[in-house]
Biotite code that builds the C-alpha atoms (Angstrom):
import biotite.structure as struc

atoms = struc.array([
    struc.Atom([32.535, 31.039, -120.722], chain_id="A", res_id=1, res_name="UNK", atom_name="CA", element="C"),
    struc.Atom([35.775, 29.528, -119.360], chain_id="A", res_id=2, res_name="UNK", atom_name="CA", element="C"),
    struc.Atom([35.966, 28.504, -115.704], chain_id="A", res_id=3, res_name="UNK", atom_name="CA", element="C"),
    struc.Atom([39.037, 29.112, -113.628], chain_id="A", res_id=4, res_name="UNK", atom_name="CA", element="C"),
    struc.Atom([40.947, 26.007, -112.611], chain_id="A", res_id=5, res_name="UNK", atom_name="CA", element="C"),
    struc.Atom([40.159, 24.910, -109.018], chain_id="A", res_id=6, res_name="UNK", atom_name="CA", element="C"),
    struc.Atom([43.538, 26.030, -107.632], chain_id="A", res_id=7, res_name="UNK", atom_name="CA", element="C"),
    struc.Atom([42.761, 29.633, -108.666], chain_id="A", res_id=8, res_name="UNK", atom_name="CA", element="C"),
    struc.Atom([39.414, 29.640, -106.911], chain_id="A", res_id=9, res_name="UNK", atom_name="CA", element="C"),
    struc.Atom([39.406, 32.165, -104.008], chain_id="A", res_id=10, res_name="UNK", atom_name="CA", element="C"),
    struc.Atom([37.836, 29.674, -101.530], chain_id="A", res_id=11, res_name="UNK", atom_name="CA", element="C"),
    struc.Atom([40.518, 27.025, -101.974], chain_id="A", res_id=12, res_name="UNK", atom_name="CA", element="C"),
    struc.Atom([43.649, 27.447, -99.930], chain_id="A", res_id=13, res_name="UNK", atom_name="CA", element="C"),
    struc.Atom([46.942, 25.861, -100.672], chain_id="A", res_id=14, res_name="UNK", atom_name="CA", element="C"),
    struc.Atom([48.930, 24.399, -97.842], chain_id="A", res_id=15, res_name="UNK", atom_name="CA", element="C"),
    struc.Atom([52.624, 25.036, -98.146], chain_id="A", res_id=16, res_name="UNK", atom_name="CA", element="C"),
    struc.Atom([53.331, 22.620, -95.284], chain_id="A", res_id=17, res_name="UNK", atom_name="CA", element="C"),
    struc.Atom([51.984, 19.739, -97.374], chain_id="A", res_id=18, res_name="UNK", atom_name="CA", element="C"),
    struc.Atom([55.161, 19.821, -99.417], chain_id="A", res_id=19, res_name="UNK", atom_name="CA", element="C"),
    struc.Atom([57.587, 21.188, -96.821], chain_id="A", res_id=20, res_name="UNK", atom_name="CA", element="C"),
    struc.Atom([59.699, 18.702, -94.853], chain_id="A", res_id=21, res_name="UNK", atom_name="CA", element="C"),
    struc.Atom([58.159, 17.744, -91.535], chain_id="A", res_id=22, res_name="UNK", atom_name="CA", element="C"),
    struc.Atom([60.626, 18.433, -88.685], chain_id="A", res_id=23, res_name="UNK", atom_name="CA", element="C"),
    struc.Atom([58.885, 15.748, -86.580], chain_id="A", res_id=24, res_name="UNK", atom_name="CA", element="C"),
    struc.Atom([59.120, 13.076, -89.271], chain_id="A", res_id=25, res_name="UNK", atom_name="CA", element="C"),
    struc.Atom([60.492, 9.731, -88.140], chain_id="A", res_id=26, res_name="UNK", atom_name="CA", element="C"),
    struc.Atom([61.030, 6.765, -90.410], chain_id="A", res_id=27, res_name="UNK", atom_name="CA", element="C"),
    struc.Atom([58.181, 4.286, -89.983], chain_id="A", res_id=28, res_name="UNK", atom_name="CA", element="C"),
    struc.Atom([60.325, 1.646, -88.253], chain_id="A", res_id=29, res_name="UNK", atom_name="CA", element="C"),
    struc.Atom([61.666, 4.173, -85.757], chain_id="A", res_id=30, res_name="UNK", atom_name="CA", element="C"),
    struc.Atom([58.161, 5.335, -84.953], chain_id="A", res_id=31, res_name="UNK", atom_name="CA", element="C"),
    struc.Atom([56.994, 1.754, -84.411], chain_id="A", res_id=32, res_name="UNK", atom_name="CA", element="C"),
    struc.Atom([59.931, 1.037, -82.084], chain_id="A", res_id=33, res_name="UNK", atom_name="CA", element="C"),
    struc.Atom([59.204, 4.117, -79.996], chain_id="A", res_id=34, res_name="UNK", atom_name="CA", element="C"),
    struc.Atom([55.492, 3.209, -79.861], chain_id="A", res_id=35, res_name="UNK", atom_name="CA", element="C"),
    struc.Atom([56.370, -0.290, -78.654], chain_id="A", res_id=36, res_name="UNK", atom_name="CA", element="C"),
    struc.Atom([58.828, 1.101, -76.104], chain_id="A", res_id=37, res_name="UNK", atom_name="CA", element="C"),
    struc.Atom([56.222, 3.563, -74.804], chain_id="A", res_id=38, res_name="UNK", atom_name="CA", element="C"),
    struc.Atom([53.638, 0.783, -74.470], chain_id="A", res_id=39, res_name="UNK", atom_name="CA", element="C"),
    struc.Atom([56.059, -1.539, -72.687], chain_id="A", res_id=40, res_name="UNK", atom_name="CA", element="C"),
    struc.Atom([57.108, 1.256, -70.313], chain_id="A", res_id=41, res_name="UNK", atom_name="CA", element="C"),
    struc.Atom([53.461, 1.905, -69.424], chain_id="A", res_id=42, res_name="UNK", atom_name="CA", element="C"),
    struc.Atom([52.831, -1.795, -68.791], chain_id="A", res_id=43, res_name="UNK", atom_name="CA", element="C"),
    struc.Atom([56.019, -2.097, -66.723], chain_id="A", res_id=44, res_name="UNK", atom_name="CA", element="C"),
    struc.Atom([54.722, 0.734, -64.537], chain_id="A", res_id=45, res_name="UNK", atom_name="CA", element="C"),
    struc.Atom([51.359, -1.042, -64.119], chain_id="A", res_id=46, res_name="UNK", atom_name="CA", element="C"),
    struc.Atom([52.864, -4.503, -63.530], chain_id="A", res_id=47, res_name="UNK", atom_name="CA", element="C"),
    struc.Atom([56.320, -3.897, -62.034], chain_id="A", res_id=48, res_name="UNK", atom_name="CA", element="C"),
    struc.Atom([58.734, -6.811, -62.173], chain_id="A", res_id=49, res_name="UNK", atom_name="CA", element="C"),
    struc.Atom([62.496, -7.119, -62.187], chain_id="A", res_id=50, res_name="UNK", atom_name="CA", element="C"),
    struc.Atom([65.084, -9.797, -62.785], chain_id="A", res_id=51, res_name="UNK", atom_name="CA", element="C"),
    struc.Atom([68.739, -9.889, -61.826], chain_id="A", res_id=52, res_name="UNK", atom_name="CA", element="C"),
    struc.Atom([71.528, -10.658, -64.282], chain_id="A", res_id=53, res_name="UNK", atom_name="CA", element="C"),
    struc.Atom([75.228, -10.120, -63.567], chain_id="A", res_id=54, res_name="UNK", atom_name="CA", element="C"),
    struc.Atom([74.380, -8.602, -60.160], chain_id="A", res_id=55, res_name="UNK", atom_name="CA", element="C"),
    struc.Atom([72.267, -5.854, -61.770], chain_id="A", res_id=56, res_name="UNK", atom_name="CA", element="C"),
    struc.Atom([68.490, -5.503, -61.602], chain_id="A", res_id=57, res_name="UNK", atom_name="CA", element="C"),
    struc.Atom([66.532, -4.895, -64.846], chain_id="A", res_id=58, res_name="UNK", atom_name="CA", element="C"),
    struc.Atom([62.854, -4.148, -65.454], chain_id="A", res_id=59, res_name="UNK", atom_name="CA", element="C"),
    struc.Atom([60.698, -6.579, -67.391], chain_id="A", res_id=60, res_name="UNK", atom_name="CA", element="C"),
    struc.Atom([57.189, -7.823, -68.007], chain_id="A", res_id=61, res_name="UNK", atom_name="CA", element="C"),
    struc.Atom([56.738, -11.292, -66.630], chain_id="A", res_id=62, res_name="UNK", atom_name="CA", element="C"),
    struc.Atom([54.634, -13.896, -68.348], chain_id="A", res_id=63, res_name="UNK", atom_name="CA", element="C"),
    struc.Atom([53.058, -16.704, -66.386], chain_id="A", res_id=64, res_name="UNK", atom_name="CA", element="C"),
    struc.Atom([55.321, -18.967, -64.392], chain_id="A", res_id=65, res_name="UNK", atom_name="CA", element="C"),
    struc.Atom([54.424, -22.575, -65.084], chain_id="A", res_id=66, res_name="UNK", atom_name="CA", element="C"),
    struc.Atom([55.379, -25.633, -63.108], chain_id="A", res_id=67, res_name="UNK", atom_name="CA", element="C"),
    struc.Atom([55.231, -29.205, -64.305], chain_id="A", res_id=68, res_name="UNK", atom_name="CA", element="C"),
    struc.Atom([56.606, -32.642, -63.583], chain_id="A", res_id=69, res_name="UNK", atom_name="CA", element="C"),
    struc.Atom([58.142, -34.659, -66.379], chain_id="A", res_id=70, res_name="UNK", atom_name="CA", element="C"),
    struc.Atom([60.425, -37.567, -67.064], chain_id="A", res_id=71, res_name="UNK", atom_name="CA", element="C"),
    struc.Atom([64.010, -36.564, -66.533], chain_id="A", res_id=72, res_name="UNK", atom_name="CA", element="C"),
    struc.Atom([67.363, -38.245, -66.805], chain_id="A", res_id=73, res_name="UNK", atom_name="CA", element="C"),
    struc.Atom([67.106, -39.809, -63.330], chain_id="A", res_id=74, res_name="UNK", atom_name="CA", element="C"),
    struc.Atom([63.342, -40.130, -62.897], chain_id="A", res_id=75, res_name="UNK", atom_name="CA", element="C"),
    struc.Atom([60.674, -37.502, -62.453], chain_id="A", res_id=76, res_name="UNK", atom_name="CA", element="C"),
    struc.Atom([61.846, -33.897, -62.425], chain_id="A", res_id=77, res_name="UNK", atom_name="CA", element="C"),
    struc.Atom([59.983, -30.776, -61.532], chain_id="A", res_id=78, res_name="UNK", atom_name="CA", element="C"),
    struc.Atom([60.369, -28.078, -64.206], chain_id="A", res_id=79, res_name="UNK", atom_name="CA", element="C"),
    struc.Atom([59.521, -24.396, -63.859], chain_id="A", res_id=80, res_name="UNK", atom_name="CA", element="C"),
    struc.Atom([59.197, -22.241, -66.959], chain_id="A", res_id=81, res_name="UNK", atom_name="CA", element="C"),
    struc.Atom([59.070, -18.468, -67.248], chain_id="A", res_id=82, res_name="UNK", atom_name="CA", element="C"),
    struc.Atom([58.861, -15.954, -70.078], chain_id="A", res_id=83, res_name="UNK", atom_name="CA", element="C"),
    struc.Atom([60.132, -12.406, -69.650], chain_id="A", res_id=84, res_name="UNK", atom_name="CA", element="C"),
    struc.Atom([59.562, -9.484, -72.034], chain_id="A", res_id=85, res_name="UNK", atom_name="CA", element="C"),
    struc.Atom([62.561, -7.173, -71.821], chain_id="A", res_id=86, res_name="UNK", atom_name="CA", element="C"),
    struc.Atom([63.394, -3.848, -73.483], chain_id="A", res_id=87, res_name="UNK", atom_name="CA", element="C"),
    struc.Atom([66.951, -4.034, -74.797], chain_id="A", res_id=88, res_name="UNK", atom_name="CA", element="C"),
    struc.Atom([67.699, -0.317, -74.522], chain_id="A", res_id=89, res_name="UNK", atom_name="CA", element="C"),
    struc.Atom([68.163, -0.649, -70.745], chain_id="A", res_id=90, res_name="UNK", atom_name="CA", element="C"),
    struc.Atom([71.377, -2.626, -71.369], chain_id="A", res_id=91, res_name="UNK", atom_name="CA", element="C"),
    struc.Atom([72.891, 0.256, -73.335], chain_id="A", res_id=92, res_name="UNK", atom_name="CA", element="C"),
    struc.Atom([75.781, -0.638, -75.596], chain_id="A", res_id=93, res_name="UNK", atom_name="CA", element="C"),
    struc.Atom([77.138, -3.177, -73.116], chain_id="A", res_id=94, res_name="UNK", atom_name="CA", element="C"),
    struc.Atom([76.641, -6.915, -72.872], chain_id="A", res_id=95, res_name="UNK", atom_name="CA", element="C"),
    struc.Atom([73.171, -8.442, -72.888], chain_id="A", res_id=96, res_name="UNK", atom_name="CA", element="C"),
    struc.Atom([71.996, -11.777, -71.505], chain_id="A", res_id=97, res_name="UNK", atom_name="CA", element="C"),
    struc.Atom([72.477, -14.682, -73.888], chain_id="A", res_id=98, res_name="UNK", atom_name="CA", element="C"),
    struc.Atom([71.253, -18.271, -73.975], chain_id="A", res_id=99, res_name="UNK", atom_name="CA", element="C"),
    struc.Atom([72.425, -20.446, -71.070], chain_id="A", res_id=100, res_name="UNK", atom_name="CA", element="C"),
    struc.Atom([72.981, -17.377, -68.820], chain_id="A", res_id=101, res_name="UNK", atom_name="CA", element="C"),
    struc.Atom([71.455, -17.567, -65.362], chain_id="A", res_id=102, res_name="UNK", atom_name="CA", element="C"),
    struc.Atom([69.034, -14.953, -64.085], chain_id="A", res_id=103, res_name="UNK", atom_name="CA", element="C"),
    struc.Atom([67.121, -14.562, -60.838], chain_id="A", res_id=104, res_name="UNK", atom_name="CA", element="C"),
    struc.Atom([63.396, -13.832, -60.791], chain_id="A", res_id=105, res_name="UNK", atom_name="CA", element="C"),
    struc.Atom([61.236, -13.937, -57.635], chain_id="A", res_id=106, res_name="UNK", atom_name="CA", element="C"),
    struc.Atom([64.200, -15.299, -55.653], chain_id="A", res_id=107, res_name="UNK", atom_name="CA", element="C"),
    struc.Atom([64.451, -18.283, -58.030], chain_id="A", res_id=108, res_name="UNK", atom_name="CA", element="C"),
    struc.Atom([67.344, -19.024, -60.322], chain_id="A", res_id=109, res_name="UNK", atom_name="CA", element="C"),
    struc.Atom([66.445, -19.658, -63.985], chain_id="A", res_id=110, res_name="UNK", atom_name="CA", element="C"),
    struc.Atom([68.508, -20.396, -67.071], chain_id="A", res_id=111, res_name="UNK", atom_name="CA", element="C"),
    struc.Atom([67.706, -18.632, -70.359], chain_id="A", res_id=112, res_name="UNK", atom_name="CA", element="C"),
    struc.Atom([66.949, -21.442, -72.800], chain_id="A", res_id=113, res_name="UNK", atom_name="CA", element="C"),
    struc.Atom([65.841, -19.376, -75.802], chain_id="A", res_id=114, res_name="UNK", atom_name="CA", element="C"),
    struc.Atom([65.776, -15.748, -76.887], chain_id="A", res_id=115, res_name="UNK", atom_name="CA", element="C"),
    struc.Atom([63.207, -14.444, -79.360], chain_id="A", res_id=116, res_name="UNK", atom_name="CA", element="C"),
    struc.Atom([63.896, -11.010, -80.821], chain_id="A", res_id=117, res_name="UNK", atom_name="CA", element="C"),
    struc.Atom([61.236, -8.586, -82.022], chain_id="A", res_id=118, res_name="UNK", atom_name="CA", element="C"),
    struc.Atom([61.820, -6.774, -85.330], chain_id="A", res_id=119, res_name="UNK", atom_name="CA", element="C"),
    struc.Atom([64.489, -4.078, -85.057], chain_id="A", res_id=120, res_name="UNK", atom_name="CA", element="C"),
    struc.Atom([65.241, -5.478, -81.576], chain_id="A", res_id=121, res_name="UNK", atom_name="CA", element="C"),
    struc.Atom([62.534, -3.351, -79.975], chain_id="A", res_id=122, res_name="UNK", atom_name="CA", element="C"),
    struc.Atom([62.357, -5.991, -77.236], chain_id="A", res_id=123, res_name="UNK", atom_name="CA", element="C"),
    struc.Atom([63.199, -9.640, -76.595], chain_id="A", res_id=124, res_name="UNK", atom_name="CA", element="C"),
    struc.Atom([61.456, -12.606, -75.035], chain_id="A", res_id=125, res_name="UNK", atom_name="CA", element="C"),
    struc.Atom([63.604, -14.629, -72.680], chain_id="A", res_id=126, res_name="UNK", atom_name="CA", element="C"),
    struc.Atom([62.307, -18.211, -72.402], chain_id="A", res_id=127, res_name="UNK", atom_name="CA", element="C"),
    struc.Atom([63.670, -19.515, -69.121], chain_id="A", res_id=128, res_name="UNK", atom_name="CA", element="C"),
    struc.Atom([63.674, -22.866, -67.303], chain_id="A", res_id=129, res_name="UNK", atom_name="CA", element="C"),
    struc.Atom([64.419, -23.957, -63.786], chain_id="A", res_id=130, res_name="UNK", atom_name="CA", element="C"),
    struc.Atom([65.209, -27.575, -62.929], chain_id="A", res_id=131, res_name="UNK", atom_name="CA", element="C"),
    struc.Atom([64.611, -28.686, -59.356], chain_id="A", res_id=132, res_name="UNK", atom_name="CA", element="C"),
])
């Protein structure tokens, strides 16, 4: 006696959508970027913060502000440091802050000392310092 192959069995259904193109398909990197953006947007809503650059206010996630005293060029200097997580899409196709630009956060003026970019520029970290 010869058995029918499994695909001809009446209880097994084929799924035509398994081989059809998925209209909701996004390349993996695009999906990751949108997941990151969604997560950052949720956190920005929970922990609202803004900074000002070029007279325009932008949303961000603020890391801890740290203050320290260290040896400076003319004696002891007080240094404030700040890290901001910023979604780049809010700048559109226009200019974006670059190193050495000044920003204002919590009524204090900071200078961007370093910029760290996430893969595919999903977001950036602005490492800022304030000398007093």
